Residue frames as a rotation matrix with the C-alpha (Angstrom) as fourth column:
MET 1
0.103 0.798 0.593 -125.54
0.964 0.068 -0.258 -84.21
-0.246 0.599 -0.762 38.34
LYS 2
-0.845 -0.430 0.318 -125.30
0.520 -0.802 0.295 -81.09
0.128 0.414 0.901 36.19
PRO 3
-0.408 0.733 -0.545 -127.72
0.262 -0.478 -0.839 -78.28
-0.875 -0.485 0.003 37.14
VAL 4
-0.177 0.467 0.866 -130.38
0.982 0.021 0.189 -77.37
0.070 0.884 -0.463 34.58
HIS 5
-0.127 0.143 -0.982 -130.59
0.307 -0.935 -0.176 -73.71
-0.943 -0.324 0.074 33.62
ASP 6
0.855 0.491 0.169 -131.54
0.339 -0.281 -0.898 -71.48
-0.393 0.825 -0.407 30.72
LYS 7
-0.366 -0.925 0.101 -128.95
0.685 -0.194 0.703 -70.64
-0.631 0.326 0.704 28.11
ARG 8
0.452 0.463 -0.763 -129.20
-0.122 -0.815 -0.567 -67.44
-0.884 0.349 -0.312 26.09
SER 9
0.643 -0.174 0.746 -128.70
0.756 0.299 -0.582 -67.39
-0.122 0.938 0.323 22.35
ILE 10
-0.448 -0.884 -0.135 -125.79
0.807 -0.465 0.364 -65.36
-0.385 0.054 0.921 21.02
GLU 11
-0.459 0.359 0.813 -128.41
0.524 -0.629 0.574 -63.13
0.718 0.689 0.100 19.31
ASP 12
0.550 0.762 -0.340 -130.02
0.701 -0.200 0.685 -62.24
0.454 -0.615 -0.644 22.68
VAL 13
0.758 -0.413 -0.506 -126.97
0.219 -0.569 0.793 -60.48
-0.615 -0.711 -0.341 24.17
THR 14
0.741 -0.436 0.511 -124.68
0.530 -0.088 -0.843 -58.46
0.413 0.896 0.166 21.92
PRO 15
0.009 -0.820 -0.572 -121.18
0.908 -0.233 0.349 -57.35
-0.420 -0.523 0.742 22.94
GLY 16
-0.870 -0.390 0.301 -120.87
0.476 -0.824 0.307 -53.58
0.128 0.411 0.903 22.65
HIS 17
-0.140 0.899 0.415 -124.56
0.165 -0.392 0.905 -52.97
0.976 0.196 -0.094 23.31
THR 18
-0.934 -0.108 0.342 -125.87
-0.281 -0.372 -0.885 -51.32
0.223 -0.922 0.317 26.46
TYR 19
-0.197 0.863 -0.465 -128.75
0.365 0.505 0.782 -52.79
0.910 -0.016 -0.414 28.48
VAL 20
-0.018 0.282 0.959 -130.75
-0.917 -0.387 0.097 -51.94
0.398 -0.878 0.265 31.56
VAL 21
-0.557 -0.275 -0.783 -129.85
0.000 0.943 -0.332 -54.85
0.830 -0.185 -0.526 33.82
GLY 22
-0.031 0.633 0.774 -132.45
-0.930 -0.302 0.209 -55.93
0.366 -0.713 0.598 36.36
MET 23
-0.803 -0.148 -0.577 -133.15
0.045 0.951 -0.306 -58.74
0.594 -0.272 -0.757 38.79
ASN 24
-0.588 0.636 -0.499 -136.38
0.806 0.411 -0.426 -59.82
-0.066 -0.653 -0.754 40.48
GLY 25
0.375 0.858 0.351 -138.31
0.898 -0.431 0.092 -56.92
0.230 0.280 -0.932 38.94
THR 26
0.738 -0.198 -0.645 -135.83
0.197 -0.851 0.487 -54.22
-0.645 -0.487 -0.589 40.03
ASP 27
0.776 -0.528 0.346 -133.67
0.271 -0.216 -0.938 -52.31
0.570 0.822 -0.024 37.54
LEU 28
0.616 -0.621 -0.485 -130.11
0.686 0.120 0.718 -52.17
-0.388 -0.774 0.500 38.87
TYR 29
-0.056 -0.725 -0.687 -127.88
-0.084 -0.682 0.727 -50.38
-0.995 0.099 -0.023 36.35
GLU 30
0.924 0.112 -0.366 -127.16
-0.366 -0.026 -0.930 -49.64
-0.114 0.993 0.017 32.73
GLY 31
0.163 -0.898 0.409 -124.33
-0.249 0.363 0.898 -51.86
-0.955 -0.249 -0.165 31.57
THR 32
0.421 -0.150 -0.895 -122.42
-0.907 -0.041 -0.420 -52.57
0.026 0.988 -0.154 28.38
VAL 33
0.889 -0.110 0.444 -121.69
0.058 0.990 0.130 -56.18
-0.454 -0.090 0.887 27.47
THR 34
0.233 -0.890 -0.392 -117.97
-0.891 -0.357 0.281 -56.61
-0.390 0.284 -0.876 26.83
LYS 35
-0.819 -0.474 -0.323 -117.94
-0.563 0.773 0.293 -60.41
0.111 0.422 -0.900 26.26
PHE 36
0.112 0.803 0.585 -120.60
-0.619 0.517 -0.590 -63.01
-0.777 -0.296 0.556 25.47
HIS 37
-0.794 -0.466 -0.391 -120.18
-0.599 0.492 0.632 -66.21
-0.102 0.736 -0.669 23.53
GLY 38
0.064 0.867 -0.494 -123.68
-0.598 0.430 0.677 -67.63
0.799 0.252 0.546 23.98
GLY 39
-0.275 -0.115 -0.955 -124.71
0.482 0.843 -0.240 -69.77
0.832 -0.526 -0.176 26.89
CYS 40
0.393 0.505 -0.768 -124.76
0.863 0.086 0.498 -68.75
0.318 -0.859 -0.402 30.53
TRP 41
0.213 -0.454 -0.865 -122.21
0.738 -0.505 0.448 -66.02
-0.640 -0.733 0.228 31.26
ALA 42
0.542 -0.123 0.831 -121.48
0.582 -0.658 -0.478 -62.50
0.606 0.743 -0.285 30.06
THR 43
-0.432 -0.662 -0.613 -118.96
0.877 -0.467 -0.114 -59.90
-0.210 -0.587 0.782 31.14
ILE 44
0.459 0.693 0.556 -120.60
0.729 -0.652 0.211 -56.54
0.508 0.309 -0.804 31.69
ARG 45
-0.733 -0.675 -0.080 -119.30
0.633 -0.635 -0.443 -53.05
0.248 -0.375 0.893 32.50
VAL 46
0.172 0.799 -0.576 -121.47
0.903 -0.361 -0.232 -50.73
-0.393 -0.481 -0.784 34.61
GLU 47
-0.406 -0.215 0.888 -122.16
0.663 -0.738 0.124 -47.43
0.628 0.640 0.443 32.85
LYS 48
-0.605 0.306 0.735 -124.64
-0.523 -0.849 -0.077 -45.89
0.601 -0.431 0.673 35.29
ALA 49
-0.900 0.351 -0.257 -126.39
0.428 0.606 -0.670 -47.07
-0.079 -0.714 -0.696 38.45
ILE 50
-0.263 0.898 0.353 -130.17
0.191 -0.310 0.931 -46.69
0.946 0.312 -0.090 38.50
ASP 51
-0.555 0.071 0.829 -131.55
-0.703 -0.573 -0.421 -44.80
0.445 -0.817 0.368 41.50
GLY 52
0.595 0.737 -0.320 -132.80
-0.348 0.595 0.725 -47.13
0.725 -0.320 0.610 44.20
PRO 53
0.850 -0.193 0.490 -131.62
-0.465 0.164 0.870 -49.11
-0.249 -0.967 0.050 47.20
MET 54
0.674 -0.614 0.411 -129.01
0.595 0.781 0.190 -51.04
-0.438 0.117 0.891 45.19
ALA 55
0.910 -0.267 0.317 -127.43
0.073 -0.649 -0.757 -47.97
0.408 0.712 -0.571 43.52
PRO 56
0.598 -0.740 0.307 -124.53
-0.776 -0.438 0.455 -47.68
-0.202 -0.510 -0.836 46.04
HIS 57
0.394 -0.427 0.814 -123.37
-0.005 0.884 0.467 -51.18
-0.919 -0.188 0.346 45.04
TYR 58
0.394 -0.182 0.901 -122.77
0.891 0.316 -0.326 -50.27
-0.225 0.931 0.287 41.37
GLN 59
0.261 -0.425 -0.867 -120.17
-0.066 -0.904 0.423 -47.69
-0.963 -0.054 -0.264 40.32
PRO 60
0.931 0.047 -0.363 -119.42
-0.355 -0.123 -0.927 -46.70
-0.088 0.991 -0.097 36.70
GLY 61
0.129 -0.927 -0.351 -116.50
-0.905 0.035 -0.423 -48.69
0.405 0.373 -0.835 35.33
MET 62
-0.163 -0.123 0.979 -117.05
-0.656 0.755 -0.014 -51.79
-0.737 -0.645 -0.204 37.48
GLU 63
0.013 0.138 -0.990 -116.75
-0.894 0.445 0.050 -54.90
0.448 0.885 0.129 35.33
PHE 64
-0.539 -0.122 0.833 -117.82
-0.610 0.739 -0.286 -58.40
-0.581 -0.663 -0.473 36.29
ASP 65
-0.889 0.246 -0.386 -119.36
-0.120 0.689 0.715 -61.62
0.442 0.682 -0.583 35.00
ILE 66
-0.339 0.846 0.410 -123.08
-0.832 -0.067 -0.551 -62.25
-0.439 -0.528 0.727 35.37
LYS 67
-0.839 0.263 0.476 -125.10
0.369 0.918 0.144 -65.40
-0.399 0.296 -0.868 34.84
VAL 68
-0.922 0.375 -0.094 -127.45
-0.357 -0.731 0.582 -63.95
0.149 0.570 0.808 32.23
ALA 69
-0.417 0.810 -0.412 -130.32
0.375 0.567 0.734 -66.34
0.828 0.151 -0.540 32.99
ASN 70
-0.277 0.271 -0.922 -130.68
0.958 0.008 -0.285 -64.67
-0.070 -0.962 -0.262 36.41
TYR 71
-0.613 -0.062 -0.788 -131.11
0.181 -0.981 -0.064 -61.15
-0.769 -0.181 0.613 35.01
THR 72
0.606 0.687 0.401 -133.40
0.663 -0.158 -0.732 -59.21
-0.440 0.709 -0.551 32.70
LEU 73
-0.584 -0.789 -0.192 -131.58
0.450 -0.512 0.732 -57.33
-0.675 0.341 0.654 29.95
VAL 74
0.588 0.795 0.147 -133.52
0.645 -0.352 -0.679 -54.57
-0.488 0.494 -0.720 28.19
PRO 75
-0.216 -0.713 0.667 -131.75
0.955 -0.295 -0.006 -52.72
0.201 0.636 0.745 25.35
VAL 76
-0.116 0.082 -0.990 -131.20
0.460 -0.879 -0.127 -49.01
-0.880 -0.470 0.064 25.97
């Protein structure tokens, strides 16, 4: 059985734009979307970690895929 999850519209996440990326009410880092084709996954590059307990886990230049439905993305 295929899991049910939210898909994001291609208009919601724009490659080249920078967002404050958060999870569970905590802002984690500012990141630039490098790839997104609509749906579930986006590739994001960390620009700057946001001060807090998770900051040591995010270094500028790190790039990875995120499941966008699990995160909040607020345009910078």
